[in-house]
C-alpha positions as a Markdown table, in Angstrom:
| # | Residue | x | y | z |
|---|---|---|---|---|
| 1 | Met | 32.9 | -16.3 | 42.6 |
| 2 | Glu | 29.4 | -17.1 | 43.8 |
| 3 | Phe | 27.5 | -20.1 | 42.3 |
| 4 | Lys | 23.8 | -20.8 | 42.3 |
| 5 | Thr | 24.5 | -24.5 | 42.8 |
| 6 | Thr | 26.3 | -26.2 | 45.6 |
| 7 | Glu | 29.9 | -27.5 | 45.2 |
| 8 | Ala | 28.5 | -31.1 | 45.5 |
| 9 | His | 26.0 | -30.5 | 42.7 |
| 10 | Arg | 28.7 | -29.0 | 40.4 |
| 11 | Lys | 31.0 | -32.0 | 41.1 |
| 12 | Ala | 28.2 | -34.5 | 40.5 |
| 13 | Ser | 27.3 | -32.8 | 37.2 |
| 14 | Gln | 31.0 | -32.8 | 36.2 |
| 15 | Arg | 31.3 | -36.5 | 37.1 |
| 16 | Tyr | 28.1 | -37.3 | 35.1 |
| 17 | Arg | 29.4 | -35.4 | 32.0 |
| 18 | Lys | 32.7 | -37.3 | 32.3 |
| 19 | Glu | 31.1 | -40.7 | 32.6 |
| 20 | Asn | 28.5 | -40.1 | 29.9 |
| 21 | Lys | 30.4 | -38.4 | 27.2 |
| 22 | Glu | 28.6 | -40.0 | 24.3 |
| 23 | Thr | 25.1 | -39.1 | 25.7 |
| 24 | Glu | 26.3 | -35.6 | 26.3 |
| 25 | Arg | 27.6 | -35.3 | 22.8 |
| 26 | Ile | 24.4 | -36.6 | 21.3 |
| 27 | Asn | 22.3 | -34.2 | 23.5 |
| 28 | Ser | 24.5 | -31.3 | 22.3 |
| 29 | Tyr | 23.9 | -32.3 | 18.7 |
| 30 | Arg | 20.2 | -32.4 | 19.3 |
| 31 | Arg | 20.1 | -29.0 | 21.0 |
| 32 | Thr | 22.2 | -27.5 | 18.2 |
| 33 | Ala | 20.0 | -29.0 | 15.4 |
| 34 | Lys | 16.8 | -27.9 | 17.1 |
| 35 | Leu | 18.1 | -24.3 | 17.5 |
| 36 | Tyr | 19.2 | -24.1 | 13.9 |
| 37 | Leu | 16.0 | -25.5 | 12.5 |
| 38 | Thr | 13.7 | -23.4 | 14.6 |
| 39 | Lys | 15.6 | -20.1 | 14.6 |
| 40 | His | 18.0 | -19.8 | 11.7 |
| 41 | Ser | 17.0 | -22.0 | 8.7 |
| 42 | Asn | 15.1 | -20.8 | 5.7 |
| 43 | Tyr | 12.5 | -22.7 | 3.7 |
| 44 | Ser | 14.9 | -24.4 | 1.3 |
| 45 | Glu | 17.1 | -25.5 | 4.1 |
| 46 | Leu | 14.1 | -27.0 | 5.9 |
| 47 | Leu | 13.2 | -28.9 | 2.8 |
| 48 | Glu | 16.7 | -30.2 | 2.6 |
| 49 | Phe | 16.7 | -31.3 | 6.2 |
| 50 | Gln | 13.3 | -32.9 | 5.7 |
| 51 | Lys | 14.8 | -35.1 | 3.0 |
| 52 | Tyr | 17.5 | -36.1 | 5.4 |
| 53 | Ile | 14.9 | -36.9 | 8.0 |
| 54 | Phe | 12.8 | -39.0 | 5.6 |
| 55 | Asp | 15.9 | -40.9 | 4.5 |
| 56 | Arg | 16.8 | -41.6 | 8.1 |
| 57 | Met | 13.3 | -42.7 | 8.9 |
| 58 | Asn | 13.5 | -45.2 | 6.0 |
| 59 | Gln | 16.8 | -46.5 | 7.3 |
| 60 | Ile | 15.2 | -47.1 | 10.7 |
| 61 | Ile | 12.1 | -48.7 | 9.2 |
| 62 | Asp | 14.3 | -51.1 | 7.2 |
| 63 | Ser | 16.6 | -51.8 | 10.1 |
| 64 | Pro | 16.7 | -55.4 | 11.5 |
| 65 | Glu | 17.1 | -53.9 | 15.0 |
| 66 | Ile | 13.4 | -53.0 | 15.4 |
| 67 | Thr | 10.5 | -55.3 | 15.9 |
| 68 | Glu | 7.7 | -55.8 | 13.4 |
| 69 | Asp | 5.3 | -53.9 | 15.7 |
| 70 | Glu | 7.7 | -51.0 | 15.9 |
| 71 | Arg | 8.1 | -51.0 | 12.2 |
| 72 | Leu | 4.3 | -50.9 | 11.6 |
| 73 | Glu | 4.0 | -48.1 | 14.1 |
| 74 | Leu | 6.8 | -46.1 | 12.4 |
| 75 | Ile | 5.2 | -46.6 | 9.0 |
| 76 | Glu | 1.9 | -45.3 | 10.3 |
| 77 | Ile | 3.6 | -42.2 | 11.8 |
| 78 | Tyr | 5.5 | -41.7 | 8.5 |
| 79 | Arg | 2.2 | -41.9 | 6.5 |
| 80 | Lys | 0.5 | -39.4 | 8.8 |
| 81 | Leu | 3.4 | -37.0 | 8.4 |
| 82 | Leu | 3.4 | -37.3 | 4.6 |
| 83 | Ala | -0.4 | -36.8 | 4.5 |
| 84 | Glu | -0.1 | -33.7 | 6.7 |
| 85 | Phe | 2.6 | -32.3 | 4.5 |
| 86 | Lys | 0.6 | -33.0 | 1.3 |
| 87 | Lys | -2.4 | -31.2 | 2.8 |
| 88 | Arg | -0.3 | -28.1 | 3.4 |
| 89 | Gly | 0.9 | -28.1 | -0.2 |
| 90 | Asn | -2.6 | -27.9 | -1.7 |
């Protein structure tokens, strides 16, 4: 079988995936979610996911793990998103 990559590159990629399982798992979730949302979801599903996203944003904003500056920045981004969504609804 002929490969487009070298044996060394394939081994390095395999080693990376083995050593970074959690990162690879999260990246897989991200790719799957993006594909579903952009190619397969309908309007009502998008609204449902939007609720999940806003809930998660609120959790992050309320989290003690972020700084006050990060919190204020997230709140500003959140407000802009809500304002844009409201404009689309009129």
